[in-house]
C-alpha positions in Angstrom: 0.0 0.0 0.0 1.3 3.5 -0.9 2.5 6.0 1.7 -0.4 8.3 0.8 -3.0 5.6 1.2 -1.4 4.5 4.5 -1.6 8.1 5.7 -5.3 8.4 4.8 -6.1 5.2 6.7 -4.0 6.0 9.8 -5.3 9.5 10.2 -9.0 8.5 9.6 -9.2 10.8 6.6 -10.4 8.0 4.4 -13.2 7.1 6.8 -14.3 10.8 7.0 -14.3 11.1 3.2 -16.3 7.9 2.8 -18.8 8.9 5.4 -19.2 12.4 3.8 -19.9 10.7 0.5 -22.6 8.6 2.1 -24.3 11.7 3.4 -24.1 13.5 0.1 -25.8 10.6 -1.7 -28.3 9.8 1.1 -32.0 9.7 0.4 -31.4 9.9 -3.3 -29.2 12.9 -2.8 -31.8 15.0 -1.0 -30.5 14.8 2.6 -30.0 18.3 3.9 -27.1 18.3 6.3 -27.9 21.6 8.1 -28.9 20.7 11.7 -27.5 17.2 11.4 -24.7 18.0 13.9 -27.2 19.2 16.5 -29.7 16.3 16.0 -26.9 13.7 16.6 -24.8 15.9 18.9 -21.8 15.0 16.8 -19.8 16.5 13.9 -19.3 13.0 12.4 -22.1 11.0 10.8 -22.6 8.5 8.1 -25.7 7.3 6.1 -27.1 4.3 4.2 -30.2 3.5 2.3 -33.0 2.2 4.5 -36.7 1.4 3.8 -37.5 0.5 0.1 -41.2 1.1 0.7 -40.7 4.9 0.4 -39.8 7.3 -2.4 -36.5 7.7 -0.6 -35.3 6.6 2.8 -32.0 6.8 4.7 -30.6 6.0 8.1 -28.1 8.4 9.5 -26.0 7.6 12.6 -22.8 8.4 14.4 -19.9 6.0 14.1 -20.1 5.6 17.9 -23.8 5.1 18.0 -23.5 1.9 20.1 -21.7 3.8 22.9 -23.5 7.1 22.8 -26.7 6.7 20.8 -27.5 9.2 18.1 -29.3 7.8 15.0 -32.1 9.2 12.9 -34.2 8.0 9.9 -35.5 10.2 7.1 -38.3 8.9 4.9 -40.0 10.5 1.9 -43.3 9.6 0.2 -46.0 11.1 -2.0 -49.4 11.7 -0.5 -51.2 10.0 -3.4 -49.3 6.7 -2.6 -50.7 4.4 0.1 -49.4 5.2 3.5 -47.3 2.6 5.3 -48.3 1.1 8.6 -45.5 3.2 10.2 -46.9 6.4 8.8 -50.4 5.5 10.1 -49.4 4.3 13.5 -49.6 7.6 15.4 -53.3 8.0 14.6 -53.9 4.8 16.6 -52.8 6.6 19.8 -55.4 9.4 19.6 -57.7 7.9 22.3 -54.9 6.9 24.5 -54.5 9.8 26.9 -52.4 12.5 25.2 -50.1 10.1 23.4 -51.5 11.4 20.0 -50.4 14.9 20.7 -48.3 16.9 18.3 -47.0 20.5 18.4 -46.6 22.8 15.4 -43.1 23.3 14.1 -43.6 27.0 13.5 -41.6 29.3 11.2 -44.2 28.9 8.5 -43.6 25.1 8.0 -46.6 22.8 7.4 -45.3 20.3 9.9 -45.5 18.9 13.5 -43.3 17.4 16.1 -44.2 14.5 18.2 -42.2 13.6 21.3 -42.9 10.8 23.7 -39.6 9.3 24.6 -38.7 9.2 20.9 -39.1 12.2 18.6 -40.6 12.5 15.2 -41.0 15.5 12.8 -43.5 15.3 10.0 -43.6 17.8 7.1 -46.3 17.9 4.4 -45.4 20.2 1.4 -48.4 20.7 -0.9 -47.4 20.7 -4.6 -48.8 23.9 -6.1 -48.4 22.5 -9.6 -50.3 19.3 -8.8 -53.4 19.8 -6.7 -54.1 17.1 -4.3 -50.5 15.9 -4.2 -48.0 16.6 -1.4 -44.6 15.5 -0.5 -44.4 14.1 3.0 -41.1 13.9 4.9 -40.7 11.9 8.2 -37.8 12.5 10.5 -37.5 10.0 13.3 -34.9 10.2 16.0 -34.7 6.5 16.6 -31.8 6.7 19.1 -31.4 9.7 21.3 -27.8 11.1 21.6 -27.2 10.2 25.2 -24.3 12.7 25.6 -26.5 15.7 24.6 -26.9 18.0 27.5 -30.2 19.6 26.5 -33.3 18.5 24.6 -34.0 21.7 22.6 -30.9 21.7 20.3 -31.5 18.0 19.4 -35.1 18.6 18.5 -34.4 21.8 16.6 -31.7 19.9 14.7 -34.1 17.1 13.8 -36.6 19.8 12.7 -34.0 21.4 10.4 -32.9 18.2 8.8 -36.4 17.1 8.1 -37.8 20.4 6.8 -34.8 21.2 4.7 -34.7 17.7 3.3 -38.4 18.0 2.4 -37.8 21.3 0.5 -34.7 19.9 -1.3 -36.6 16.7 -2.3 -39.6 18.8 -3.5 -37.2 20.7 -5.7 -35.6 17.6 -7.0 -38.8 15.8 -7.8 -40.6 18.7 -9.5 -43.0 19.5 -6.7 -43.5 23.3 -6.6 -43.9 23.8 -2.9 -43.5 26.6 -0.4 -41.9 25.8 2.9 -41.0 28.0 5.8 -38.0 29.8 7.1 -35.0 28.2 8.7 -35.9 26.7 12.1 -34.0 28.2 15.0 -36.1 26.7 17.8 -38.5 23.8 18.1 -40.7 23.4 21.1 -41.5 19.9 22.1 -45.1 18.9 23.0 -45.6 19.1 26.7 -44.7 15.8 28.5 -48.0 14.4 30.1 -46.7 14.6 33.7 -45.8 18.3 33.2 -49.1 19.4 31.8 -50.6 22.3 33.7 -54.3 22.6 32.7 -55.9 26.0 32.9 -59.6 27.0 32.9 -61.2 26.6 29.6 -62.9 29.9 30.1 -59.5 31.6 29.7 -57.9 29.1 27.2 -55.5 30.4 24.6 -54.0 28.9 21.4 -55.6 25.8 19.9 -58.4 25.8 22.6 -59.4 29.4 22.1 -62.5 28.6 20.2 -64.0 26.5 23.0 -64.0 29.3 25.6 -67.7 30.0 24.8 -68.8 26.5 25.9 -66.8 26.5 29.2 -70.0 26.2 31.2 -71.1 23.1 29.3 -67.6 21.6 29.6 -67.7 22.1 33.4 -71.0 20.3 33.5 -69.5 17.5 31.4 -66.7 17.1 33.9 -63.9 18.8 31.9 -63.6 22.4 33.1 -59.9 22.8 32.2 -57.8 22.6 29.0 -54.3 22.1 27.7 -53.7 24.0 24.4 -50.9 24.3 21.9 -49.6 27.4 20.0 -52.1 28.6 17.3 -50.5 28.0 13.9 -52.5 28.0 10.6 -49.7 26.2 8.8 -49.6 23.1 10.9 -51.3 20.0 9.5 -52.4 18.8 12.9 -54.0 20.7 15.8 -54.7 19.4 19.3 -56.8 20.6 22.2 -57.3 18.5 25.4 -60.1 19.0 27.9 -59.1 18.0 31.5 -61.0 16.8 34.5 -60.7 18.6 37.9 -58.1 16.0 39.0 -55.9 16.9 36.1 -56.7 13.9 33.9 -57.3 14.3 30.1 -60.9 13.5 29.5 -61.5 14.5 25.9 -59.1 15.1 23.0 -59.9 17.2 20.0 -57.9 16.9 16.8 -57.9 18.7 13.5 -56.1 17.3 10.4 -55.5 19.1 7.1 -54.2 18.1 3.7 -52.1 15.0 3.4 -52.4 14.2 7.2 -56.2 14.4 6.8 -56.0 11.9 4.0 -53.8 9.6 5.9 -56.1 9.8 9.0 -59.1 8.9 6.9 -57.2 5.9 5.4 -56.3 4.6 8.9 -58.8 2.5 10.9 -58.3 4.4 14.1 -62.0 5.2 14.5 -63.0 1.6 14.0 -61.5 0.6 17.3 -63.0 3.5 19.3 -66.5 3.7 20.7 -66.9 7.2 22.0 -66.1 9.8 19.5 -67.5 12.5 17.1 -66.2 13.5 13.7 -66.7 16.3 11.2 -65.3 17.5 7.9 -64.9 20.8 6.0 -63.7 22.0 2.6 -60.5 24.1 2.8 -59.0 26.4 0.1 -55.5 25.1 0.3 -56.2 21.5 -0.5 -58.5 19.2 -2.5 -58.6 17.0 0.6 -61.3 17.6 3.1 -60.1 18.7 6.6 -61.1 16.2 9.4 -62.0 17.1 12.9 -62.4 14.4 15.6 -63.2 14.4 19.3 -62.4 11.3 21.5 -63.2 10.3 25.0 -59.8 9.5 26.3 -58.6 6.4 28.1 -56.1 6.6 31.0 -53.6 3.7 30.8 -52.3 4.5 34.3 -55.6 3.7 36.0 -57.1 1.5 33.2 -60.2 3.7 33.2 -61.9 6.6 31.6 -61.4 9.9 33.6 -64.8 11.0 32.1 -67.0 8.2 33.5 -70.1 8.9 31.4 -69.6 9.9 27.7 -72.0 12.7 26.7 -72.7 12.5 23.0 -74.5 15.8 23.2 -71.5 17.6 24.7 -69.1 15.8 22.4 -70.9 17.0 19.3 -71.3 20.5 20.6 -67.6 20.7 21.5 -66.5 19.3 18.2 -68.8 21.6 16.2 -67.4 24.7 18.1 -63.8 23.5 17.7 -64.3 22.8 14.0 -66.1 26.1 13.3 -63.2 28.1 14.9 -60.6 26.1 13.0 -62.5 26.6 9.8 -62.7 30.3 10.3 -59.0 30.6 10.9 -58.2 28.8 7.6 -61.0 30.0 5.4 -62.6 26.5 5.3 -66.4 26.1 4.6 -69.1 23.6 4.9 -68.4 22.1 8.3 -70.4 18.9 8.5 -70.8 16.7 11.5 -71.0 13.0 10.8 -73.9 10.9 12.2 -73.2 9.6 15.7 -71.3 6.3 15.7 
């Protein structure tokens, strides 16, 4: 072996060159590397092709993943292709306490972040030149970098990698889409044990529209609420109504665009007894928006915090929630489905 080659191997330069090449070609050449250092808490990463069921998919990890963690997966798909079981799985958590929660990414991005031990960012870019079609990008932090000192930078890095890869992929595949600005801070959804419900009568953000039925909510056993930042770009909106003993009793969800389509293709409502649903037509998408209210189950106590489900209250709350959401986004024709 030549002296130059020996030098490359002995100094690790060859490994670094090889790993950088793997990043440059990852996810069909669409992997955006901004934010990657923060997501993995390392300046050194490598990638390889991953799941063949997607338009493109890649696994990125640190060379020392086994010792310190730090691995993420990026997957891309078109909204007009059947969603995989992995893409539909989060919808099945909606009636399980607050496990179905997601917070908006912010900065103008049509995306959400889910965080429940593991972290996932989902971005849905509508193709302006192909109505009814969107590019979806999923960023999953499948192994947390254990040497990271704070959560915020890691989640923000994951958000940057996912959003910027989505935009880069849209450009590559001919999807004329408008994303947001560079993410500088991503707020995680509130951990269940840290939730601090406030009176629904003074609720802000995603629960604002329900303030007018605060009296009915109190009579139904859910006087308080946990809300999320109001964001008209996010494809998923949550509002949770809480009992006086700080247990989530009802969960309200709004889905838009590609996420609404995926929700409707899932079977999450088929395994739930106590819920109400509605739809509306929105100007940004050919896909109907979907609004759902669930009575929530508490896994810690194996019981329902709201003992008696009120269909009358559920439909009133959902109608109010959907009407407020529709007004914010210019949607029309809110229609409540018949009771299940």
